[in-house]
N, C-alpha and C positions, 0 to 999 in steps of 0.2 A: 504494499500500499504508499503510494506517492504522499510525501508532504504536505502536496495540493489538496487530495483526496479527505486527508485530515483533517485538514483548517476547511475545505467546505463540508466536511460532515457536521465538526464541531460547532460553525458559524451557521450556518444555516440548519443544518441537519436536527440540532438537539435545542430547535426553536418550536416546532410541531409535537414532543412529547412535552415541555414544557405547556403548551397549549394546549393540550388532552388534558394533563392535569388540573393545571388551573382552572380550566372548563368543567370538568370535574368538581370537583370543591365547590367553586363559586356556584355551579346549576344545582347540584346535588347537597351539599354541606351544611346550607343556609336555610336554617329555617324559614318556612314558607310568609308565617307572619313578617318576618326580618328583612325580606328579600328586594323589595323596593328602597327600605334605606339603606342598606345594603349596595344595593349597585347605584343606587345617587349617589353613596358615598366614592365608591368605585370608578363613576365616569365624571366628577369632580376633579377626584386625584389627576386622573390618566390627562385629562386638559390643564390642571397647573402642572404638572410636571414634564407636560411636551412642552409649555407654553414659555417654564422656567429655564428650561434645556435649550432653547429655539433665540432666548433672551441672554444668556450667558453664552451660546455661541456666537452673538453679536459682540458680545464684549473682549471673549477670548479663544481668538481661532489660533491653530497653531501653525500653521501652512497652509496654502493653497493648494496646493497636491497632496494627496495620497503617498505615501509612501509607495507603493508599489507602482505609482505614477513615476514616483523619483527614479525609482530603478528600471523602470522602461519595463515592465512584465507584467502579464496581466493579474489581474484580483483573483486571490485566492476564494474568496465569499462573495455574495448577494453586495450590493452596496447602492445607495441613490447617489444620484449626482451634484454632491453637496463636498467640503474638505471632511466630514466626518466626525467634527466632536460637537455635543458629545456623539457616540456609537449608537446609533439608531437601534442595533438587537440588544445592545445592552441595557439600552433605556429603558426597552419592551420588556424584556424578561424582566427585568427589577421590577418595574409596574407589576406585571402579576405577580410576582411573589411577594410584594410585601402588601397584595389586595387581599391574597391567598391569607399571609399571616394574619390580615386586621380582621377581618371579617370570619375566619377560620378560626382562628388560634390553635388550629395542630401545626405543633413545631416539626411531627415526626416530616410533615407533608412538605412544611416551608424549606427544613435542610433538603429535603429529597431536591425541589425547586432549586434553592439556591445552588445546591452541589452544580 
């Protein structure tokens, strides 16, 4: 297995199990009587995190080119055409992990998502 395959698997492929686990946790483990409030908090937290990340990117951007562009090689994982700070992959997976932790309080599940 080449290093490019490993990078692609970790960066792109691991998002799918995280989405599946978080989806299960957020759809099944939250009691019906609390779902509306929980989902409202999750949506507002997601919007706030994304807005904060994009504002932070306006203030601090380490470079205009990605490292793979500077080195003249192909990207190892999927990416949006922006300078890449903060990482959209990391932002999304951290958001899901914190949403599961905050809304379900399942420590074991949160550790699995964080790993």
